C-alpha positions as semicolon CSV with decimal commas, in nm:
position;residue;x (nm);y (nm);z (nm)
1;X;4,785;16,832;-9,976
2;X;5,187;16,694;-9,990
3;X;5,480;16,852;-9,820
4;X;5,787;17,051;-10,090
5;X;5,948;16,803;-9,944
6;X;5,745;16,506;-10,102
7;X;5,696;16,721;-10,414
8;X;6,084;16,754;-10,461
9;X;6,088;16,360;-10,480
10;X;6,146;16,396;-10,909
11;X;6,368;16,189;-11,147
12;X;6,680;16,496;-11,168
13;X;6,608;16,442;-11,541
14;X;6,321;16,597;-11,515
15;X;6,384;16,827;-11,281
16;X;6,002;16,837;-11,266
17;X;5,691;16,612;-11,147
18;X;5,465;16,411;-11,268
19;X;5,140;16,656;-11,077
20;X;4,798;16,675;-10,987
21;X;4,553;16,838;-10,886
22;X;4,182;16,861;-10,758
23;X;3,891;17,125;-10,787
24;X;3,967;17,200;-10,370
25;X;4,294;17,371;-10,481
26;X;4,482;17,033;-10,371
27;X;4,783;16,913;-10,541
28;X;4,985;16,516;-10,543
29;X;5,317;16,451;-10,608
30;X;5,335;16,121;-10,802
31;X;5,492;15,799;-10,510
32;X;5,522;15,475;-10,636
33;X;5,417;15,369;-10,242
34;X;5,428;14,978;-10,181
35;X;5,151;14,709;-10,312
36;X;4,803;14,658;-10,091
37;X;4,596;14,361;-10,134
38;X;4,300;14,308;-10,416
39;X;3,925;14,420;-10,405
40;X;3,797;14,162;-10,694
41;X;3,529;14,434;-10,864
42;X;3,182;14,333;-11,007
43;X;3,192;14,204;-11,353
44;X;3,193;14,517;-11,684
45;X;3,177;14,368;-12,092
46;X;3,354;14,467;-12,319
47;X;3,291;14,761;-12,513
48;X;3,018;14,658;-12,789
49;X;3,192;14,610;-13,145
50;X;3,077;15,016;-13,370
51;X;2,869;14,938;-13,518
52;X;2,660;15,044;-13,934
53;X;2,471;15,316;-13,817
54;X;2,087;15,376;-13,973
55;X;2,062;15,682;-13,969
56;X;1,837;15,675;-13,646
57;X;1,912;15,794;-13,292
58;X;1,918;15,581;-13,036
59;X;1,872;15,638;-12,599
60;X;1,997;15,463;-12,388
61;X;2,010;15,270;-12,031
62;X;1,801;15,569;-11,888
63;X;1,859;15,795;-12,100
64;X;2,186;15,956;-12,005
65;X;2,384;15,893;-12,287
66;X;2,280;15,824;-12,658
67;X;2,424;15,660;-12,971
68;X;2,408;15,946;-13,274
69;X;2,612;15,769;-13,522
70;X;3,044;15,866;-13,611
71;X;3,200;16,138;-13,400
72;X;3,171;16,405;-13,605
73;X;3,509;16,618;-13,756
74;X;3,749;16,305;-13,730
75;X;4,015;16,332;-14,028
76;X;4,043;15,989;-14,200
77;X;4,395;15,801;-14,159
78;X;4,589;15,783;-14,445
79;X;4,940;15,552;-14,478
80;X;5,246;15,788;-14,507
81;X;5,307;15,725;-14,866
82;X;5,705;15,679;-14,933
83;X;5,922;15,997;-14,907
84;X;5,656;16,175;-14,673
85;X;5,668;16,357;-14,411
86;X;5,496;16,294;-14,125
87;X;5,232;16,542;-13,973
88;X;5,357;16,722;-13,704
89;X;5,084;16,562;-13,416
90;X;5,029;16,784;-13,087
91;X;4,803;16,645;-12,844
92;X;4,635;16,875;-12,607
93;X;4,486;16,729;-12,321
94;X;4,314;16,834;-11,998
95;X;4,215;16,640;-11,710
96;X;3,936;16,635;-11,472
97;X;3,724;16,856;-11,791
98;X;3,494;16,986;-11,508
99;X;3,283;17,292;-11,575
100;X;3,346;17,516;-11,326
101;X;3,304;17,884;-11,197
102;X;3,661;17,977;-11,431
103;X;3,458;17,789;-11,726
104;X;3,772;17,665;-11,850
105;X;3,632;17,390;-11,980
106;X;3,398;17,621;-12,273
107;X;3,683;17,881;-12,306
108;X;3,951;17,598;-12,464
109;X;3,695;17,425;-12,642
110;X;3,604;17,776;-12,807
111;X;3,984;17,751;-12,840
112;X;4,012;17,405;-13,035
113;X;3,764;17,566;-13,274
114;X;3,919;17,882;-13,327
115;X;4,286;17,701;-13,416
116;X;4,164;17,374;-13,622
117;X;4,215;17,196;-13,343
118;X;4,074;16,882;-13,205
119;X;4,161;16,817;-12,824
120;X;4,085;16,537;-12,553
121;X;3,960;16,652;-12,229
122;X;3,990;16,337;-11,922
123;X;3,670;16,331;-11,791
124;X;3,637;16,314;-11,348
125;X;3,338;16,035;-11,387
126;X;3,263;16,160;-11,003
127;X;3,225;16,510;-11,171
128;X;2,885;16,340;-11,286
129;X;2,764;16,210;-10,980
130;X;2,602;16,469;-10,692
131;X;2,754;16,499;-10,340
132;X;2,440;16,363;-10,189
133;X;2,461;16,050;-10,421
134;X;2,810;16,005;-10,282
135;X;2,782;15,705;-10,068
136;X;2,762;15,539;-10,434
137;X;3,183;15,581;-10,534
138;X;3,305;15,296;-10,385
139;X;3,655;15,364;-10,409
140;X;4,002;15,144;-10,468
141;X;4,064;15,062;-10,066
142;X;3,920;15,365;-9,857
143;X;3,514;15,414;-9,761
144;X;3,280;15,433;-9,998
145;X;3,151;15,858;-10,097
146;X;3,561;15,879;-9,998
147;X;3,719;16,125;-10,270
148;X;4,109;16,316;-10,267
149;X;3,911;16,640;-10,444
150;X;3,600;16,774;-10,418
151;X;3,256;16,704;-10,549
152;X;3,133;16,915;-10,828
153;X;2,809;17,156;-10,727
154;X;2,488;17,058;-10,858
155;X;2,516;17,360;-11,130
156;X;2,883;17,275;-11,251
157;X;2,751;16,907;-11,332
158;X;2,519;17,095;-11,553
159;X;2,738;17,284;-11,684
160;X;2,950;16,946;-11,771
161;X;2,688;16,786;-11,913
162;X;2,656;17,115;-12,191
163;X;3,035;17,134;-12,282
164;X;3,097;16,745;-12,303
165;X;2,832;16,751;-12,548
166;X;2,942;16,997;-12,732
167;X;3,317;16,898;-12,674
168;X;3,170;16,587;-12,865
169;X;3,035;16,722;-13,138
170;X;3,319;17,007;-13,167
171;X;3,515;16,631;-13,238
172;X;3,707;16,687;-12,886
173;X;3,763;16,313;-12,726
174;X;3,583;16,179;-12,388
175;X;3,856;15,985;-12,267
176;X;3,882;15,964;-11,858
177;X;4,124;16,081;-11,546
178;X;3,922;15,812;-11,350
179;X;3,717;15,872;-11,035
180;X;3,852;15,990;-10,676
181;X;4,268;16,115;-10,731
182;X;4,371;15,904;-10,507
183;X;4,701;15,930;-10,513
184;X;5,038;15,809;-10,264
185;X;4,921;15,562;-10,027
186;X;4,608;15,383;-10,135
187;X;4,581;15,540;-10,436
188;X;4,636;15,366;-10,779
189;X;4,993;15,302;-10,739
190;X;4,872;15,060;-10,486
191;X;4,608;14,930;-10,664
192;X;4,555;14,536;-10,810
193;X;4,443;14,502;-11,167
194;X;4,076;14,444;-10,985
195;X;4,067;14,699;-10,850
196;X;4,132;14,976;-11,149
197;X;3,878;14,718;-11,309
198;X;3,644;14,818;-10,996
199;X;3,712;15,207;-11,102
200;X;3,631;15,179;-11,426
201;X;3,363;15,037;-11,401
202;X;3,274;15,320;-11,193
203;X;3,416;15,609;-11,497
204;X;3,182;15,415;-11,688
205;X;2,900;15,406;-11,467
206;X;2,888;15,774;-11,377
207;X;2,881;15,882;-11,715
208;X;2,589;15,629;-11,831
209;X;2,377;15,728;-11,478
210;X;2,368;16,053;-11,409
211;X;2,019;16,082;-11,514
212;X;1,974;15,845;-11,236
213;X;2,252;15,970;-11,029
214;X;2,135;16,352;-11,063
215;X;1,752;16,371;-11,102
216;X;1,796;16,584;-11,412
217;X;1,474;16,466;-11,692
218;X;1,535;16,769;-11,814
219;X;1,842;16,791;-11,989
220;X;1,910;16,620;-12,356
221;X;2,125;16,294;-12,310
222;X;2,514;16,296;-12,427
223;X;2,566;16,224;-12,803
224;X;2,742;15,940;-12,751
225;X;2,756;15,550;-12,649
226;X;3,074;15,546;-12,323
227;X;3,062;15,234;-12,432
228;X;3,192;15,318;-12,775
229;X;3,401;15,651;-12,691
230;X;3,589;15,561;-12,391
231;X;3,881;15,385;-12,468
232;X;4,226;15,597;-12,314
233;X;4,225;15,756;-11,989
234;X;4,521;15,964;-11,774
235;X;4,530;15,824;-11,385
236;X;4,572;16,101;-11,132
237;X;4,928;16,217;-11,019
238;X;5,043;15,935;-11,358
239;X;5,052;15,628;-11,063
240;X;4,959;15,253;-11,105
241;X;5,035;15,218;-11,496
242;X;5,138;14,847;-11,505
243;X;4,824;14,727;-11,322
244;X;4,595;14,984;-11,524
245;X;4,666;14,862;-11,824
246;X;4,619;14,493;-11,698
247;X;4,310;14,630;-11,632
248;X;4,251;14,849;-11,971
249;X;4,278;14,560;-12,168
250;X;3,958;14,378;-12,053
251;X;3,836;14,731;-12,214
252;X;3,907;14,669;-12,508
253;X;4,131;14,992;-12,446
254;X;4,404;15,151;-12,722
255;X;4,592;15,358;-12,490
256;X;4,654;15,462;-12,202
257;X;4,821;15,870;-12,092
258;X;4,958;15,747;-11,784
259;X;5,345;15,748;-11,841
260;X;5,540;15,944;-11,598
261;X;5,763;16,051;-11,900
262;X;5,976;16,003;-12,170
263;X;6,178;16,225;-12,433
264;X;6,050;16,322;-12,741
265;X;6,040;16,025;-12,937
266;X;5,726;15,794;-13,184
267;X;5,557;15,658;-12,936
268;X;5,538;15,276;-12,862
269;X;5,286;15,043;-12,762
270;X;5,332;14,838;-12,381
271;X;5,097;14,495;-12,426
272;X;4,920;14,589;-12,753
273;X;4,840;14,953;-12,606
274;X;4,982;15,260;-12,698
275;X;5,234;15,506;-12,449
276;X;5,150;15,807;-12,464
277;X;5,365;16,026;-12,207
278;X;5,418;16,313;-12,067
279;X;5,729;16,491;-12,247
280;X;6,052;16,600;-12,112
281;X;6,067;16,917;-12,284
282;X;6,404;17,223;-12,307
283;X;6,314;17,488;-12,000
284;X;6,471;17,790;-12,158
285;X;6,729;17,956;-12,020
286;X;6,845;17,692;-11,872
287;X;6,982;17,329;-11,863
288;X;6,708;17,223;-11,763
289;X;6,462;16,976;-11,874
290;X;6,093;16,932;-11,759
291;X;5,755;16,728;-11,822
292;X;5,517;16,891;-12,068
293;X;5,261;16,955;-11,781
294;X;5,140;17,310;-11,663
295;X;5,220;17,108;-11,247
296;X;5,569;17,077;-11,388
297;X;5,598;17,460;-11,505
298;X;5,481;17,493;-11,178
299;X;5,670;17,337;-10,958
300;X;6,014;17,501;-11,119
301;X;5,884;17,874;-11,104
302;X;5,708;17,847;-10,713
303;X;5,784;17,488;-10,606
304;X;5,472;17,338;-10,378
305;X;5,322;17,681;-10,354
306;X;5,020;17,770;-10,606
307;X;4,998;18,245;-10,540
308;X;5,339;18,283;-10,640
309;X;5,533;18,660;-10,639
310;X;5,249;18,809;-10,823
311;X;5,540;18,984;-11,024
312;X;5,714;18,757;-11,168
313;X;5,375;18,580;-11,321
314;X;5,448;18,661;-11,671
315;X;5,779;18,616;-11,693
316;X;5,644;18,234;-11,531
317;X;5,444;18,235;-11,856
318;X;5,632;18,371;-12,153
319;X;5,884;18,098;-12,000
320;X;5,637;17,838;-11,967
321;X;5,500;17,920;-12,342
322;X;5,860;17,900;-12,458
323;X;5,987;17,605;-12,279
324;X;5,588;17,433;-12,457
325;X;5,770;17,587;-12,809
326;X;6,095;17,513;-12,773
327;X;5,966;17,128;-12,794
328;X;5,751;17,186;-13,114
329;X;6,007;17,316;-13,237
330;X;6,287;17,089;-13,212
331;X;6,007;16,786;-13,280
332;X;5,890;17,064;-13,561
333;X;6,201;17,058;-13,769
334;X;6,308;16,778;-13,565
335;X;6,236;16,403;-13,545
336;X;5,857;16,495;-13,661
337;X;5,724;16,306;-13,324
338;X;5,384;16,395;-13,156
339;X;5,407;16,667;-12,856
340;X;5,171;16,583;-12,616
341;X;5,092;16,885;-12,368
342;X;4,909;16,798;-12,043
343;X;4,699;17,112;-11,828
344;X;4,477;17,134;-11,542
345;X;4,165;17,330;-11,552
346;X;4,366;17,525;-11,263
347;X;4,426;17,961;-11,156
348;X;4,749;17,850;-11,014
349;X;5,012;18,169;-11,029
350;X;4,741;18,361;-11,160
351;X;4,642;18,145;-11,386
352;X;4,989;18,194;-11,617
353;X;4,957;17,854;-11,735
354;X;4,584;17,864;-11,925
355;X;4,773;18,151;-12,083
356;X;5,065;17,957;-12,176
357;X;4,898;17,671;-12,311
358;X;4,669;17,904;-12,573
359;X;4,879;18,070;-12,681
360;X;5,100;17,793;-12,809
361;X;4,784;17,659;-12,971
362;X;4,735;18,007;-13,120
363;X;5,098;17,946;-13,267
364;X;5,109;17,593;-13,405
365;X;4,783;17,440;-13,517
366;X;4,718;17,629;-13,832
367;X;5,123;17,573;-13,898
368;X;5,187;17,408;-14,258
369;X;5,258;17,003;-14,111
370;X;5,076;17,039;-13,847
371;X;4,760;16,857;-13,693
372;X;4,627;16,970;-13,336
373;X;4,446;16,626;-13,243
374;X;4,296;16,431;-12,950
375;X;4,482;16,106;-12,837
376;X;4,203;15,901;-13,002
377;X;4,282;15,999;-13,360
378;X;4,678;15,996;-13,299
379;X;4,588;15,653;-13,218
380;X;4,393;15,562;-13,580
381;X;4,640;15,723;-13,722
382;X;4,957;15,515;-13,601
383;X;4,750;15,187;-13,643
384;X;4,707;15,307;-14,024
385;X;5,052;15,295;-14,043
386;X;5,332;15,070;-14,184
387;X;5,479;14,893;-13,819
388;X;5,855;14,929;-13,979
389;X;5,826;15,240;-14,056
390;X;5,672;15,294;-13,717
391;X;6,011;15,141;-13,576
392;X;6,256;15,360;-13,773
393;X;6,063;15,674;-13,671
394;X;6,175;15,576;-13,329
395;X;6,522;15,515;-13,352
396;X;6,521;15,922;-13,439
397;X;6,632;16,144;-13,147
398;X;6,426;16,446;-13,122
399;X;6,599;16,718;-13,305
400;X;6,777;16,412;-13,613
401;X;6,517;16,524;-13,933
402;X;6,629;16,218;-14,097
403;X;6,586;16,167;-14,483
404;X;6,252;16,105;-14,542
405;X;6,299;15,951;-14,869
406;X;6,522;15,630;-14,710
407;X;6,317;15,613;-14,362
408;X;5,965;15,566;-14,517
409;X;5,943;15,346;-14,837
């Protein structure tokens, strides 16, 4: 665990952190260490293009995955009509995506279903690798089997597979949070494009070979081809985006959610890949703005302590909920820029951040004009728009409500 001093090294404007977690309870702050020598990854082919489905299920590889046709419950992206106000998109995303003893994966999968929402679940690939096979993981700049987070138990692997299967069938996206969750020195910020390619290749492999690696032959394959499904991710601690993007292009990825933060503005592309950053939101009862991730609210409320004063839990929960809602209302009544909310399946400060996010889902996802979608679905919609209209949208301040008839034409 990093010191409080290290955690406090943040941008003055944000007054918060791009933080990350491990199921071992550890937290890591964003950092920008010096570069390191590159290693060459093994070769990895780009994902194959989508083929027309013939209606037959195709079991792939060792039976860990399968192609079962187009994903259910996917909205058809439509180009804005002249004068039309854009939908208010909200993306709820989850780093790690493990079904542990607290059953948070299944909890928020159900929350999504009950509130007309789909979400993005960023799977940590090594959560499907048994600890007994840890040496199969070759992390960049670390010894085989090393990880900054704990390996999943055998039961948690089985439970996570069940939730991944159900989430995809619900229409949720299965992205990646990569593998060993290394931050700081020798973490993603130090990795070369070649090392990121190796990390990405292994993220694919752990999903595509879980039957071989676990020996679980009694479980059905996942209902998707990960070569087609995986189109983006979020780097641990939001480190190393520049070299990550270079690597991601060779896999045909369409977006990245690893940017350490920006204002609530309409997204743009970096070198052809959609950039979906965390966003600065107005923190209630203050002049602060805080990044739109649970860890940053935690840091502003109890610093480096994940078990703060229980007497303040309810106050902190309301402040967190209201912070997200402040950001939502600002764009919902203004520029209609998408709102990005990042989370972890953690019980920090008594689980108040989980409760706050659930309140936000219930509050916003059924409102008129709101679409709670995955990052992949948002990328689909953005790709369907007139680039000139998107360029005009990006010039709006978050709270600016324009004359849509003049802007969308």
